[in-house]
C-alpha positions as a printed Julia matrix, in Angstrom:
269×3 Matrix{Float64}:
 136.09  107.8   157.94
 135.05  109.77  154.85
 132.62  112.65  154.63
 130.69  111.12  151.74
 126.91  111.36  151.81
 125.07  108.43  150.31
 121.47  107.88  149.24
 120.56  104.21  148.92
 117.5   103.68  146.72
 116.03  100.37  147.87
 116.17   98.95  151.37
 116.04   95.25  150.49
 118.56   92.66  151.62
 121.33   93.88  149.3
 120.7    97.52  150.14
 120.83   96.61  153.82
 124.04   94.61  153.39
 125.77   97.47  151.61
 124.69   99.95  154.28
 126.14   97.68  156.98
 129.37   97.25  155.02
 129.67  101.0   154.54
 129.2   101.61  158.25
 131.43   98.74  159.42
 134.39   99.84  157.3
 133.76  103.52  158.07
 133.34  104.31  154.38
 130.71  106.83  155.53
 129.13  107.93  158.78
 125.78  106.47  159.79
 124.17  109.91  159.81
 125.35  110.49  156.23
 123.43  107.51  154.85
 119.83  107.93  153.71
 117.72  105.02  152.49
 114.6   105.25  150.33
 112.29  102.32  151.08
 108.54  102.63  150.34
 107.54   99.37  152.05
 106.58  100.39  155.59
 107.39   97.08  157.26
 110.84   97.02  155.7
 111.45  100.7   156.47
 110.5   100.2   160.11
 112.87   97.24  160.36
 115.81   99.24  158.98
 115.13  102.07  161.43
 114.72   99.83  164.46
 117.45   97.28  163.71
 120.16   99.56  162.32
 119.01  103.11  163.24
 119.24  104.1   159.57
 117.64  107.25  158.18
 114.83  105.84  156.05
 112.44  107.77  153.81
 109.34  106.44  152.08
 109.71  108.67  149.01
 112.18  110.82  147.11
 113.03  114.23  148.49
 115.37  117.21  148.58
 117.81  115.32  150.84
 119.03  113.49  147.72
 120.57  116.74  146.48
 123.09  116.61  149.35
 124.33  113.17  148.37
 127.67  112.5   146.69
 126.72  108.94  145.78
 123.38  107.53  144.62
 123.33  103.77  145.15
 120.52  102.14  143.16
 119.69   98.84  144.87
 116.39   97.82  143.29
 115.21   94.96  141.1
 115.54   95.47  137.33
 111.77   95.21  136.84
 111.22   98.57  138.57
 114.27  100.45  137.31
 112.42  102.68  134.83
 110.09  104.02  137.52
 113.03  104.63  139.85
 115.03  106.51  137.22
 112.12  108.73  136.23
 111.53  109.55  139.92
 115.13  110.33  140.81
 116.18  112.25  137.7
 114.85  115.54  139.12
 117.26  115.19  142.05
 120.3   114.35  139.94
 123.04  117.0   139.99
 126.11  115.07  138.86
 126.43  112.61  141.74
 128.14  109.26  141.18
 125.39  106.76  140.36
 126.16  103.18  141.38
 123.63  100.57  140.23
 123.31   96.93  141.27
 120.17   96.34  139.17
 120.83   93.06  137.33
 121.05   93.29  133.55
 120.44   97.05  133.3
 123.11   98.59  131.03
 124.88  101.87  131.63
 123.18  103.28  128.52
 119.79  103.15  130.28
 121.13  105.5   132.95
 122.73  107.82  130.41
 119.38  108.15  128.65
 117.93  109.54  131.88
 120.84  111.44  133.43
 122.67  112.61  130.31
 125.69  111.44  128.34
 128.13  113.01  130.82
 126.75  111.18  133.84
 129.13  109.22  136.07
 127.66  105.71  136.19
 129.11  102.61  137.81
 127.34   99.32  137.15
 127.93   96.57  139.7
 126.92   92.93  139.98
 127.24   91.79  143.61
 125.9    88.57  145.13
 124.08   87.61  148.32
 127.16   86.61  150.38
 127.67   90.39  150.62
 125.2    90.0   153.5
 127.99   88.49  155.6
 130.89   90.43  154.1
 131.94   87.58  151.8
 130.51   88.73  148.5
 131.94   88.53  145.0
 131.24   91.66  142.93
 132.27   92.93  139.52
 131.9    96.45  138.17
 132.31   98.64  135.1
 131.69  102.33  134.44
 130.67  104.97  131.91
 133.42  106.8   130.05
 132.83  109.97  132.07
 133.49  108.21  135.39
 136.81  109.42  136.75
 139.47  107.22  138.32
 138.75  108.67  141.77
 135.06  107.77  141.38
 135.94  104.21  140.4
 138.22  103.99  143.41
 135.28  104.96  145.62
 133.09  102.24  144.09
 135.86   99.66  144.46
 136.35  100.67  148.09
 132.63  100.46  148.8
 132.21   96.94  147.42
 135.48   95.78  148.94
 133.77   96.47  152.26
 131.45   93.51  151.64
 133.78   91.05  149.89
 136.04   90.92  146.83
 135.53   93.03  143.71
 136.82   92.86  140.14
 136.7    95.45  137.35
 135.48   94.07  134.0
 134.3    95.57  130.67
 130.53   96.02  130.49
 130.2    93.42  127.76
 131.05   90.8   130.4
 128.6    91.97  133.08
 125.87   89.56  131.98
 128.43   86.75  132.25
 129.27   87.88  135.79
 125.54   87.81  136.58
 125.27   84.25  135.27
 128.33   83.09  137.21
 128.79   84.84  140.57
 125.51   86.77  140.68
 123.35   83.67  140.35
 126.07   81.3   141.54
 125.09   81.19  145.23
 121.79   79.55  144.24
 123.67   76.81  142.36
 125.91   76.25  145.39
 122.95   76.12  147.77
 121.28   73.55  145.55
 124.47   71.48  145.55
 124.69   71.7   149.35
 121.06   70.63  149.62
 121.75   67.67  147.33
 124.79   66.69  149.41
 122.67   66.9   152.52
 119.91   64.77  150.99
 122.53   62.2   150.02
 123.85   62.14  153.57
 120.36   61.43  154.88
 119.93   58.73  152.23
 123.0    56.89  153.54
 122.04   57.17  157.2
 123.07   60.55  158.67
 120.58   62.77  160.44
 119.42   65.88  158.58
 121.2    68.17  161.03
 124.46   66.26  160.8
 124.27   65.95  157.04
 123.55   69.64  156.39
 126.3    70.8   158.75
 128.87   68.48  157.18
 127.81   69.4   153.63
 127.94   73.14  154.23
 131.29   73.0   156.01
 132.71   70.83  153.24
 131.81   73.41  150.6
 133.03   76.29  152.77
 136.32   74.58  153.64
 136.98   73.52  150.07
 136.39   77.05  148.76
 138.65   78.53  151.43
 141.38   75.99  150.64
 141.25   76.88  146.95
 141.37   80.63  147.57
 144.17   80.46  150.12
 146.41   77.98  148.27
 145.62   79.44  144.81
 145.95   75.92  143.44
 144.0    74.79  140.37
 140.76   73.04  141.44
 141.76   70.01  139.39
 144.96   69.63  141.41
 143.07   69.92  144.7
 140.57   67.36  143.44
 143.4    64.96  142.63
 144.74   65.38  146.19
 141.52   63.8   147.48
 141.32   61.1   144.82
 143.26   57.88  145.34
 143.4    54.99  142.82
 140.4    52.7   143.1
 139.12   54.61  146.13
 135.81   56.04  147.28
 136.26   59.52  145.81
 136.91   58.38  142.24
 133.78   56.24  142.46
 131.78   59.31  143.47
 133.38   61.49  140.78
 132.55   58.86  138.17
 128.9    59.03  139.22
 128.93   62.85  138.96
 130.43   62.71  135.48
 127.81   60.19  134.38
 125.16   62.61  135.59
 126.65   65.4   133.5
 127.56   67.74  136.37
 129.99   69.81  134.3
 127.65   70.37  131.37
 124.73   71.08  133.72
 126.67   73.8   135.57
 127.89   75.33  132.31
 124.33   75.3   130.94
 123.08   76.99  134.11
 125.58   79.85  133.8
 124.78   80.3   130.11
 121.01   80.34  130.8
 121.39   82.93  133.57
 123.71   85.03  131.38
 121.15   85.03  128.57
 118.37   85.98  130.97
 120.43   88.88  132.31
 120.86   90.1   128.75
 117.09   89.9   128.21
 116.38   91.93  131.36
 118.57   94.73  130.03
 116.45   95.18  126.93
 113.44   97.45  126.96
């Protein structure tokens, strides 16, 4: 258990997930976490469900924090930064706002500010997230270690140069939506060939989950694992042929590129 005091700006699903990860792994004590959430319904939920300290607006309590965790949507980042700058006294600032570059924070907090930019994804909600992070040049190794420890509490985390953060957003940040759409399509296909919706969805989801776990645990190339399932003239090669005809590879690549480009656009004023 550390003695770190954390202010989480934004009590949405990701802010909630990170708070739970912090508490579960004893990264910080419950009483040392403060959340700023202006939406009353959401604030009440966080208080009642998790007994978190939730405030509707910025206040002096921020000055006691060691870490400021910015968990808001990129569309509101400018208002958040202008509101919090008066309470900034050199704390580590960790941002999960998609597409917002470190330079935007330095403009507000000064060139010597310690900024860590992170791109997590929604599986953080169940402790199975995939996050990537980078930092400003003034961020010390100990500060980076804290950020790595924090996001390791809700999944895996990789350190990358900032120039690749938009690519991370396009791949793992937006990736869960692509996977959910694929699972939905698998489920629809199961119904089309006679399975019930409940059976089809359960089998589709478990297939994706099991396949991902197999890849991660064996560390085999996905092509090799694919070949293990594919016998000459069999059912699987017939299905793979249909996927290739539909352009599945190029469609997925195009999706990641489109999301990457959009992340880059969000970072521009």
